C-alpha positions in Angstrom: -74.5 -17.2 11.8 -71.0 -15.8 11.0 -68.0 -17.2 12.8 -64.5 -15.8 12.2 -61.2 -17.2 13.6 -58.4 -14.6 13.5 -55.0 -15.6 12.0 -53.5 -15.3 15.5 -55.0 -18.0 17.6 -56.6 -17.1 20.9 -60.2 -16.1 20.3 -63.2 -16.5 18.0 -65.6 -13.8 17.0 -69.3 -15.0 16.5 -72.0 -12.9 14.9 -75.7 -14.0 15.2 -78.4 -12.7 12.9 -81.9 -12.0 14.4 -83.1 -15.6 13.8 -79.9 -17.4 14.9 -79.5 -19.2 18.2 -76.4 -20.8 19.5 -75.8 -23.1 22.5 -72.5 -22.5 24.4 -71.2 -25.4 26.5 -68.5 -23.2 28.1 -70.3 -19.9 28.8 -67.4 -18.6 31.0 -65.2 -18.5 27.9 -67.3 -15.6 26.5 -65.1 -12.6 27.2 -67.2 -9.9 25.5 -70.8 -9.6 24.4 -72.7 -7.0 22.4 -76.5 -7.2 22.4 -79.5 -6.8 24.7 -79.0 -8.5 28.1 -82.0 -10.8 27.6 -80.4 -12.4 24.5 -78.5 -14.7 26.8 -80.3 -17.4 28.7 -78.4 -19.7 31.0 -79.9 -23.2 31.6 -79.0 -26.3 33.6 -77.4 -29.0 31.5 -78.9 -32.5 31.4 -77.3 -35.3 33.4 -75.2 -36.5 30.5 -73.9 -33.1 29.9 -73.1 -32.6 33.6 -71.2 -35.9 33.7 -69.2 -35.4 30.5 -68.4 -31.7 30.8 -68.2 -31.5 34.6 -70.4 -28.4 34.4 -73.9 -27.5 35.5 -74.8 -24.6 33.1 -74.8 -23.9 29.4 -75.9 -20.8 27.6 -78.4 -20.2 24.8 -77.5 -17.0 22.9 -79.9 -15.3 20.6 -79.4 -12.8 17.8 -79.0 -10.1 16.8 -75.8 -10.1 18.9 -72.1 -10.7 18.6 -69.6 -12.0 21.1 -65.9 -13.0 21.5 -64.9 -16.4 22.9 -61.5 -16.7 24.5 -59.6 -19.9 23.8 -56.9 -21.8 25.8 -53.4 -21.2 24.6 -52.6 -23.1 21.3 -56.2 -24.0 20.6 -58.2 -23.4 17.5 -61.9 -23.7 16.6 -63.4 -25.2 13.5 -67.1 -25.6 12.6 -68.3 -29.0 11.5 -71.6 -29.4 9.6 -73.9 -32.0 11.1 -76.5 -33.6 8.8 -79.9 -35.0 9.7 -79.4 -38.5 11.2 -75.8 -37.8 11.9 -73.8 -40.8 12.9 -70.5 -39.4 14.2 -69.6 -40.1 17.9 -67.8 -37.1 19.4 -65.6 -36.6 22.4 -67.7 -33.9 23.9 -64.7 -32.3 25.6 -63.9 -30.8 22.2 -67.4 -29.4 21.6 -67.5 -25.7 22.4 -70.9 -24.8 20.9 -73.6 -26.0 18.6 -76.4 -24.3 16.6 -80.0 -24.5 17.7 -81.9 -27.4 16.3 -79.1 -29.9 16.9 -79.8 -32.6 19.5 -77.3 -34.8 21.3 -77.6 -38.3 22.6 -75.1 -40.2 24.8 -73.7 -43.5 23.5 -72.0 -45.8 26.0 -68.7 -47.3 24.8 -67.8 -51.0 25.1 -66.4 -51.8 28.5 -62.9 -52.8 27.2 -62.5 -49.5 25.5 -63.9 -47.5 28.4 -61.6 -49.2 30.9 -58.4 -48.3 29.0 -59.4 -44.8 27.8 -61.4 -43.8 31.0 -64.0 -42.6 28.5 -67.4 -44.2 29.1 -69.6 -42.1 26.9 -69.4 -40.4 23.5 -72.0 -38.0 22.1 -73.9 -38.4 18.9 -75.3 -35.2 17.4 -78.3 -35.0 15.0 -78.8 -32.0 12.8 -79.0 -30.2 10.6 -76.7 -27.6 12.1 -73.1 -26.9 13.0 -70.8 -27.8 15.8 -67.9 -25.7 17.0 -65.0 -28.0 17.7 -62.0 -26.8 19.8 -58.7 -28.6 19.7 -54.9 -28.0 19.8 -53.8 -27.5 16.2 -56.3 -28.1 13.4 -59.0 -30.6 12.7 -58.3 -33.1 9.9 -61.0 -35.3 8.3 -59.7 -38.7 7.1 -61.9 -41.2 5.2 -62.1 -44.8 6.5 -61.9 -48.0 4.4 -64.0 -51.0 5.2 -61.0 -53.4 5.0 -57.8 -51.4 5.4 -57.5 -50.1 9.0 -56.7 -46.6 10.0 -54.6 -46.2 13.2 -55.2 -43.0 15.2 -53.6 -42.0 18.5 -56.3 -42.4 21.2 -55.6 -38.8 22.4 -56.1 -37.4 18.9 -59.4 -39.0 17.9 -62.2 -36.4 18.1 -65.1 -38.3 16.3 -65.7 -41.5 14.4 -68.8 -43.1 12.7 -71.0 -45.0 15.1 -71.1 -48.1 12.9 -67.3 -48.2 12.5 -65.3 -51.2 13.7 -63.0 -49.9 16.4 -60.5 -51.5 18.8 -57.4 -50.6 20.7 -54.2 -51.6 19.0 -50.6 -50.7 18.0 -48.9 -51.3 14.7 -45.5 -51.6 13.1 -42.5 -53.8 14.1 -41.7 -54.6 17.8 -39.7 -51.4 18.4 -42.5 -49.3 16.9 -45.2 -50.9 18.8 -43.3 -50.5 22.1 -42.5 -46.9 21.6 -45.9 -45.5 20.4 -49.0 -44.4 22.2 -52.0 -46.8 22.2 -53.9 -46.4 18.9 -57.5 -46.8 17.8 -57.6 -49.3 14.9 -60.7 -48.2 12.9 -62.4 -49.7 9.8 -65.6 -48.7 8.1 -67.1 -46.0 5.9 -67.2 -42.3 6.4 -64.8 -39.8 7.9 -63.0 -39.6 11.2 -62.0 -36.3 12.7 -58.5 -36.0 14.2 -56.9 -33.2 16.1 -53.4 -32.5 14.7 -51.7 -30.6 17.5 -48.2 -32.0 18.1 -48.0 -34.6 20.9 -44.3 -35.4 20.7 -42.2 -33.7 23.4 -39.0 -34.8 21.5 -40.2 -32.9 18.4 -40.7 -29.8 20.4 -37.3 -30.1 22.0 -35.8 -30.5 18.5 -37.5 -27.3 17.4 -35.9 -25.6 20.4 -32.4 -26.6 19.0 -31.9 -29.4 21.4 -28.6 -31.2 20.6 -28.7 -34.3 18.4 -26.4 -36.2 20.8 -28.8 -35.6 23.7 -31.7 -36.7 21.6 -30.0 -39.9 20.6 -29.0 -40.7 24.2 -32.5 -40.2 25.4 -33.8 -42.7 22.9 -31.0 -45.3 23.3 -30.2 -45.3 27.0 -32.5 -46.9 29.6 -34.3 -44.1 31.4 -32.5 -41.6 29.1 -35.5 -39.3 29.0 -35.4 -39.1 32.9 -31.6 -38.5 33.4 -30.6 -36.5 30.3 -32.1 -33.1 30.3 
């Protein structure tokens, strides 16, 4: 299987050899396909897939073939290798495709985490094989430490080890903890996968030459971000 992501974000080109098979969880994102028509088989998703992806159908694509996947604006795709007995829990909203031979199993989150994040289930994938992960910006792998916590914005965490210690938290002094998004505090062994697309509207405004006085007033004044445009 050969996957190429052009330097200009917006699409992915996938080439499948004769023995390759690929499962697409968003088949409507395929904008062009070259191959015999019977090399695409659409199937009903299982109940877990229907619940998490809000979709009924996924596609199994056979080789030899090639196709182009259109991506949402600003998104990129990276492939992540999955070993046998893989233990990473993924937010399946980021999973675009996976190679044949990979299996997925739903893992229910603890109620306190599910209540705050509105995310009741994460998916564990068992390989060997590859996942295609879609996210704003790039995907960064950061190693965990069993004693020193790693804090990750809840909206940025794509995957973490199933045996990791994880809880909702903030960090820093009082001003820092009041002004940040809720964080995952994670300890353990192995990597976490984080999407790195910018989530700070103030940073985007700064890059658009927003005046420094306006930026300071938005931060300092009560409801400054509402009244000062």
